[in-house]
N, C-alpha and C positions, 0 to 999 in steps of 0.2 A: 504494500500500500504506500503510495506516494501522495503527499499533500502538494497539489499542483497550483493552488491558489489560496490566498488568505485576503479577505476583504474586511477592513476595520471601519466601523461607524462609531465615532466617539460620541459620548453622551455629554451634553452641555451642563447638566446640573451638578451640584456639589455633593451628591450622595456617594455611596460606596461603589455603585456600578459605574465603571469608567467607560466601557465600550460594549458594543454587541458585534460579534464577529461571525462571518460565514466562511466556511472552508470548502474547497473543492478537492475531491479525492480522485486521483488518476484521470483527471479531465472529464469524468463521466458522472460523478455523484456529488451532491452538495448537501452540507449540513448547515442550517441556519440557526441563529439565536444562541450561539455560545457566548456567555457573558464573561467579561473581564471585571473582576471584583477586587477592590482594595480592602484586604482583610487585616487582622491584627499582626500577621506575620508577613505582610506584603501582598503583592499581586498574585492572583490565582485565577483559574478558569472554572466556570460552572457550566456543565453541559445543559442542553435544552431539556426542559422538564415541563410537566403539567401537574395540576392539582388533582389528586385522586378523590374518590368519594369519602374517604376517611379523613380528608383534610391534609394529608401528607403530600409532599411534592416528590414525584418520581421521574428520574431521567428517562427520556424517550429515545435517546441515542447516547452511547457512551463507549469508551474503549474497554476492551475485555481484560487487559492486563496493565499493571503499573508502568511497565516500560513504554508501552504505546501512549499511555496518558502523559507521562513525563515528556516524551518527544513532542506530542501535540501541544502541550502547555508551553514548552520552550519556543516552538515555532510561532504560536499565537502571541505570546508576550513579546517576542522580538519584533513582530509586525506592529504590535501596539506601540512599543517604544519608538519605532521608526516613525509612525504616524504622529506621535507627540512631538518629536524633534522637527519633522517637516512643517507642522503647524506653527511652531515657534519661529521658524526662519522667515 
């Protein structure tokens, strides 16, 4: 699996959510609504989720293993940081 595209949409408000990201996998599959969150330990990603009938939020798309999640997070956060720098210039 190769991430062939990352599109970052920065959020203008001052809350914890900093951006919403879409990724393209192998130029044929897109995952929308990955969130960049500023947490207590720094930036991290939250996968797309929906609220279940019991009130809990459940991911509707997510990596199966931690290695894939770490790689995905690294790519997304790098793209977010690049977008921040470009906006400042």
